[in-house]
C-alpha positions in Angstrom: 13.8 -59.5 23.5 15.0 -61.9 21.2 16.9 -62.1 17.9 17.9 -64.9 15.6 21.5 -65.0 16.5 22.5 -64.2 12.9 25.5 -62.4 11.8 24.5 -58.9 12.7 22.5 -59.6 15.7 24.8 -58.0 18.0 25.0 -54.8 15.9 21.2 -54.7 15.7 20.9 -55.0 19.5 23.2 -52.1 20.0 21.5 -49.9 17.4 18.2 -50.7 19.1 19.7 -48.8 22.2 20.5 -45.9 19.8 24.3 -46.4 20.7 27.3 -45.9 18.4 30.1 -48.3 18.8 31.8 -45.8 21.0 28.7 -45.4 23.2 28.7 -49.0 23.8 32.3 -49.3 24.6 31.6 -46.8 27.3 28.6 -48.4 28.5 30.7 -51.7 28.8 33.4 -50.0 30.9 30.9 -48.4 33.1 29.1 -51.8 33.6 32.4 -53.4 34.3 33.4 -50.7 36.9 30.1 -51.1 38.7 30.8 -54.9 39.0 34.4 -54.5 40.0 35.6 -56.3 36.8 38.7 -55.1 34.8 38.2 -54.5 31.1 39.8 -53.0 28.2 40.0 -49.3 27.8 36.9 -47.7 25.9 39.0 -47.2 22.7 40.4 -50.7 22.6 36.8 -52.0 23.4 35.5 -50.0 20.5 37.8 -52.0 17.9 36.9 -55.2 19.7 33.2 -54.5 19.3 33.7 -53.8 15.7 35.4 -57.3 15.3 32.7 -59.1 17.4 30.0 -57.6 15.4 31.6 -58.5 12.1 31.9 -62.2 13.2 35.8 -62.0 13.0 36.2 -63.1 16.6 33.9 -64.4 19.4 33.9 -62.3 22.8 35.6 -64.0 25.6 33.1 -65.3 28.4 33.4 -62.1 30.5 32.5 -59.8 27.7 29.6 -62.1 26.5 28.1 -61.8 30.0 28.6 -57.9 29.9 27.1 -57.6 26.6 24.2 -59.8 27.4 23.3 -57.8 30.5 23.7 -54.3 28.6 21.6 -55.4 25.5 19.0 -57.6 27.4 19.8 -60.8 25.1 21.5 -64.0 25.7 24.8 -64.5 24.0 23.0 -67.0 21.8 20.5 -64.4 20.6 23.4 -61.9 20.1 25.4 -64.3 17.9 28.3 -64.6 20.1 27.8 -68.0 21.9 30.4 -70.3 20.1 28.5 -73.2 21.0 25.1 -72.0 19.5 26.1 -70.0 16.5 26.4 -71.5 13.0 30.0 -71.0 12.1 29.5 -71.3 8.2 27.0 -68.3 8.5 29.7 -66.0 9.5 32.5 -66.6 6.9 33.7 -63.5 5.3 32.1 -64.4 2.0 28.8 -64.8 3.6 28.9 -61.5 5.4 30.0 -59.8 2.2 27.1 -61.1 0.2 24.7 -60.4 3.0 26.0 -56.7 3.2 25.9 -56.2 -0.6 22.4 -57.7 -0.7 21.1 -55.3 2.1 22.6 -52.4 0.4 21.4 -53.4 -3.1 17.7 -53.7 -1.5 17.5 -50.0 -0.6 15.3 -48.5 -3.3 13.6 -45.2 -3.9 11.2 -46.0 -1.0 14.2 -46.8 1.4 15.8 -43.4 0.6 12.5 -41.7 1.2 12.3 -43.4 4.5 15.8 -42.4 5.5 15.2 -38.7 4.5 11.9 -38.7 6.6 13.9 -40.2 9.5 16.6 -37.3 9.1 13.9 -34.7 8.8 12.3 -36.0 12.0 15.6 -36.1 13.7 16.3 -32.7 12.7 12.9 -31.5 14.3 13.8 -33.3 17.4 17.3 -31.8 17.5 15.7 -28.4 17.1 13.8 -28.9 20.3 16.1 -31.0 22.3 19.5 -31.0 20.8 21.8 -33.9 21.4 20.0 -34.8 24.4 16.9 -35.9 22.5 18.3 -36.7 19.1 21.7 -37.7 19.6 21.1 -41.5 19.6 18.8 -41.3 16.7 21.2 -39.4 14.7 24.3 -41.6 15.4 22.3 -44.8 14.6 21.3 -43.5 11.1 24.9 -42.3 10.5 26.1 -45.9 11.2 23.5 -47.5 9.1 24.1 -45.2 6.1 27.9 -45.5 6.3 27.4 -49.2 6.2 25.0 -49.1 3.3 27.2 -46.8 1.4 30.3 -48.8 1.7 28.3 -51.7 0.0 26.5 -49.7 -2.7 27.8 -50.3 -6.2 26.0 -48.1 -8.7 27.2 -44.6 -8.9 23.8 -42.9 -8.9 22.8 -44.9 -6.0 25.8 -44.1 -4.2 25.2 -40.5 -4.7 21.7 -40.6 -3.4 22.8 -42.5 -0.4 25.8 -40.2 0.2 23.5 -37.1 0.1 21.6 -38.4 3.2 24.7 -39.3 5.0 26.1 -35.8 4.3 23.1 -34.4 6.1 23.1 -37.0 8.8 26.7 -36.5 9.8 26.6 -32.7 9.6 23.9 -32.8 12.2 26.0 -35.2 14.3 28.9 -32.8 14.0 26.7 -30.1 15.3 25.6 -32.1 18.5 29.2 -33.4 19.1 30.3 -29.6 18.9 27.5 -28.6 21.3 28.5 -31.2 23.8 32.4 -30.3 23.7 33.3 -33.7 21.9 35.6 -31.9 19.5 37.3 -34.9 18.2 34.0 -36.6 17.1 32.7 -33.3 15.8 35.8 -33.1 13.6 35.3 -36.8 12.5 31.6 -36.2 11.8 32.2 -32.9 9.7 35.0 -34.8 7.7 32.6 -37.5 6.9 30.0 -35.1 5.8 32.1 -33.2 3.4 33.4 -36.4 1.9 29.9 -37.6 1.4 28.6 -34.1 0.1 31.5 -34.3 -2.6 30.4 -37.7 -3.6 26.9 -36.6 -3.8 27.8 -33.5 -5.8 26.2 -31.3 -3.3 28.3 -28.0 -3.2 26.2 -26.4 -0.5 26.4 -29.2 1.9 30.2 -29.5 1.1 30.6 -25.8 2.1 28.4 -26.4 5.1 30.6 -29.2 6.4 33.7 -27.1 5.8 32.4 -24.3 7.9 31.8 -26.9 10.5 35.4 -28.1 10.4 36.5 -24.5 10.8 34.2 -24.0 13.7 35.7 -27.0 15.5 39.2 -25.6 15.0 37.8 -22.0 16.6 36.3 -23.8 19.3 39.7 -25.8 20.1 41.3 -22.3 20.1 43.0 -22.7 16.7 41.6 -19.7 14.5 44.5 -19.6 12.3 44.3 -23.3 11.6 40.6 -22.7 10.7 41.8 -19.8 8.2 44.3 -22.1 6.7 41.8 -24.8 6.2 39.2 -22.4 4.6 41.9 -21.0 2.1 41.9 -17.8 0.3 39.2 -18.4 -2.4 35.6 -19.0 -2.1 34.2 -22.2 -3.2 32.7 -22.7 -6.6 29.1 -23.2 -6.6 25.7 -21.6 -5.5 25.8 -18.3 -3.7 24.6 -20.0 -0.5 28.0 -22.1 -0.4 29.9 -18.9 -0.8 27.9 -17.2 2.0 28.8 -20.1 4.3 32.4 -19.9 3.4 32.5 -16.1 4.0 30.8 -16.4 7.4 33.2 -18.9 8.5 36.0 -16.7 7.4 34.5 -14.0 9.4 34.2 -15.9 12.5 37.6 -17.4 12.4 39.1 -13.9 11.8 37.1 -12.6 14.8 38.5 -15.4 16.9 41.9 -14.5 15.6 41.4 -10.7 16.6 41.5 -9.5 13.0 38.6 -7.0 13.0 39.0 -5.7 9.6 39.1 -9.1 8.1 36.2 -10.2 9.9 34.1 -7.2 9.0 35.0 -7.5 5.3 34.2 -11.2 5.4 30.7 -10.5 6.7 30.2 -7.7 4.2 31.0 -10.0 1.3 28.8 -12.7 3.0 25.8 -10.2 3.0 26.4 -9.0 -0.7 26.4 -12.7 -1.7 23.2 -13.6 0.1 20.8 -15.2 -2.5 18.1 -12.8 -3.7 15.1 -13.2 -1.7 16.7 -14.2 1.6 14.8 -12.9 4.3 15.1 -12.4 8.2 11.8 -13.7 9.1 12.2 -17.4 7.7 11.5 -19.1 4.5 14.1 -20.5 2.1 16.3 -18.3 0.1 16.5 -18.5 -3.6 19.7 -19.8 -5.2 20.4 -22.6 -2.9 21.3 -26.3 -3.9 17.9 -27.5 -5.1 19.3 -30.7 -6.1 19.5 -31.6 -2.5 17.1 -34.6 -2.1 14.0 -34.4 0.0 13.2 -32.4 3.2 16.7 -32.5 4.9 17.9 -30.2 7.6 17.0 -26.8 6.1 20.0 -24.9 7.6 22.3 -27.2 5.4 20.8 -25.7 2.2 19.0 -22.5 2.8 20.4 -19.1 4.2 18.6 -16.5 5.8 19.4 -13.0 6.7 18.7 -13.9 10.5 21.6 -16.7 10.4 24.0 -13.8 9.0 22.9 -11.6 11.9 23.3 -14.4 14.5 26.7 -15.3 13.3 27.9 -11.6 12.8 26.9 -10.9 16.4 28.8 -13.9 17.5 32.0 -12.5 15.8 31.3 -8.9 17.2 31.1 -10.5 20.5 34.6 -12.3 20.1 35.8 -8.8 19.0 34.4 -7.1 22.0 32.7 -4.8 19.9 29.6 -3.4 21.7 27.6 -3.1 18.4 27.2 -6.8 18.6 23.8 -6.2 20.4 22.0 -4.9 17.3 22.5 -8.0 15.0 21.9 -10.4 18.1 18.7 -8.9 18.9 17.6 -9.0 15.3 18.4 -12.5 15.0 16.6 -13.4 18.2 13.6 -11.4 17.0 13.3 -13.7 14.1 12.6 -16.7 16.5 15.2 -19.2 15.2 13.5 -22.6 15.3 16.7 -24.2 16.6 17.2 -24.2 20.4 20.9 -24.4 19.9 20.7 -21.1 18.1 18.6 -19.6 20.5 20.4 -20.4 23.4 23.7 -19.1 21.7 22.1 -15.9 20.9 20.9 -15.5 24.5 24.5 -16.2 25.9 26.2 -13.8 23.4 23.6 -11.1 24.3 24.4 -11.8 28.0 28.1 -11.1 27.3 27.5 -8.1 25.1 25.1 -6.4 27.6 27.0 -7.1 30.8 28.6 -3.9 30.9 25.8 -1.4 30.0 22.7 -3.4 31.1 23.5 -5.9 33.7 20.0 -6.9 34.6 19.1 -7.6 30.9 22.4 -9.5 30.6 21.4 -11.7 33.7 18.1 -12.5 32.2 19.7 -13.6 28.9 22.3 -15.6 30.8 19.5 -17.4 32.9 17.6 -18.1 29.4 20.8 -19.4 27.8 21.6 -21.7 30.8 18.2 -23.1 30.8 18.2 -24.1 27.2 21.7 -25.5 27.5 20.4 -27.9 30.3 17.6 -29.1 28.2 19.6 -29.7 25.1 22.6 -31.1 26.9 24.9 -28.4 25.7 28.3 -27.5 27.3 29.1 -25.0 24.6 26.5 -22.4 25.5 27.4 -22.1 29.1 31.0 -22.0 28.2 30.3 -18.9 26.2 29.0 -17.2 29.5 31.9 -18.1 31.7 31.5 -19.1 35.4 28.1 -19.0 36.8 
């Protein structure tokens, strides 16, 4: 593998591996441990890697060797050999001009390609979760982040931000699935900010619901309710539904059954006209969202409400959870993440009255969890 050694060569080589900077830092630490060499902690290495990639400093010889081995390139090809690189090409002015030119070159065709890439990542995530799509999503988030920072025109910034909102929301769901709650929080925060810049209220509501789910997962349902606030968001009914569902789940986790039931009742009454339990987009959603992005960020289906109502009822130890969970599973959700969660919740809900059926659902949930790399699904089941 060869590169031209120009600024950005180290970043490009890392992204070809599908690694974020945090991933690469962990890989450096792991390789150094195998070789018995002391290195900085992963958090410090992430900061160093950013400085190396931006040309602010050149890695010390030990790190040049580790990077070369990890990425399959020579230090010169990675642009980190002080004897080989052209110092004039890595000045701050040159880097800024290059980044502005790169962002400015993104046209409608480039945006369409990003949308196609995100749609592909979403379909791959539906089947294989973070295990199959994590690297692809993280690499796209990084590229979109860098492009947005250097995009100047407001209209073009909104278009890039819309794609970034979808990519970071998908990353948040993956990090939540793998138990990396800090990274899930950061991803959903970025998604919310990007959605606001893109003027996408449904995507902003989806990101807010994601943040609330991170807090609930962290055992902080009261904080989730504080985050959500007492008034629904302004915008399409799909945004209101997402907010009500998030409040229902947080209230259930906090042990407030009446408030949870009320929130889900309001969510059902707010469903866009035409929402169905058998798939297909509901009307009244954010149709300004560009391209074939992750459907669940924009469209609401009755099966989504059944799935999350059942989850809330399980949290409340309510035996009636079985009915909405079975209805949601019968709708055959396209996402393996959702199917696994449904099987896990059914296993818990059925454990007292039908242990054989519960055991079958538990087996199915664990099988899906292994396939998609989820720690969240088996955690819902408790010890095996």
